[in-house]
Structures are given as structure tokens and as C-alpha cells.
C-alpha positions, -999 to 999 in steps of 0.1 A, spaced: 142 -291 428 164 -299 398 133 -304 375 120 -269 386 152 -253 373 152 -272 340 115 -262 334 124 -227 343 153 -227 319 131 -242 291 104 -216 297 129 -188 296 144 -201 264 110 -204 247 101 -169 260 134 -155 246 127 -171 213 92 -157 211 104 -123 220 130 -124 192 104 -134 167 79 -107 178 106 -80 179 118 -91 144 83 -91 129 75 -58 146 106 -42 131 99 -57 97 63 -45 95 73 -11 110 98 -6 82 72 -16 56 46 9 69 73 36 70 82 28 34 45 29 23 40 62 41 70 77 25 60 65 -9 25 80 -5 37 112 9 61 116 -20 34 107 -45 8 131 -31 34 159 -27 45 155 -63 10 154 -77 -2 182 -55 -31 163 -39 -40 159 -2 -27 130 17 -61 116 27 -73 81 20 -102 95 -1 -76 112 -24 -58 79 -28 -90 61 -37 -99 87 -63 -63 85 -77 -65 47 -80 -99 50 -97 -86 75 -122 -56 54 -131 -78 23 -135 -100 42 -159 -70 52 -179 -57 16 -180 -91 2 -190 -92 29 -217 -59 16 -230 -70 -20 -228 -102 -11 -248 -80 7 -274 -59 -25 -278 -91 -45 -284 -101 -19 -310 -131 -6 -292 -125 31 -300 -157 46 -285 -153 27 -252 -116 37 -251 -124 74 -256 -151 74 -230 -130 57 -203 -99 77 -211 -119 109 -210 -134 101 -176 -99 90 -163 -83 123 -175 -112 143 -161 -110 127 -127 -72 130 -125 -71 166 -138 -98 175 -112 -75 161 -84 -41 173 -96 -33 209 -91 
């Protein structure tokens, strides 16, 4: 009967440890998702765009076009820089109101 109690105690301790780990990770990821949501809500509110995933994708593409235009400018490819910057500005100005 004594071994049943010790196994019960060991199982309870392992269960308690697992619960602490799961609760900690749940809280950690919950705070990260809340922070990401608050960041995107603030970004979309300031830019005047909708909060959809499609808008985020278009925003990222527009910023990447601007960055690649700047990179082309640093490599002294003027025509490529102008074309990429033009499309980046066109895309972002279409989104931002």
C-alpha cells in the first residue's frame, strides 16, 4: 500500500510540474499574440488601412518594393531603383488614405 502512495505522489508532482509549464507557456504566447495584435491595430489605424490579412500582405509587399528600390539605388542601378520605388509608392499610396 505504501508503494501506491509514493507512485500517486510522484504522478501528482509530475502532473503539477506539467501544469505549471503549460500555464506558463500559455500565458507567454497569449501575451505575445496580444502584443502583435495591438501593434497591427495601431499600425493599421495610423495608416488608415483596414485590419485584414490581405491589407497586411499588400503593406509588406509595398515596403519590400521600396526597400529593394533603395538597394538598387545603392548599387547604382538608377532605372531599376526608379521602377521599384515607383511601384512601391503606387501600391502604398493606393492603400493609405
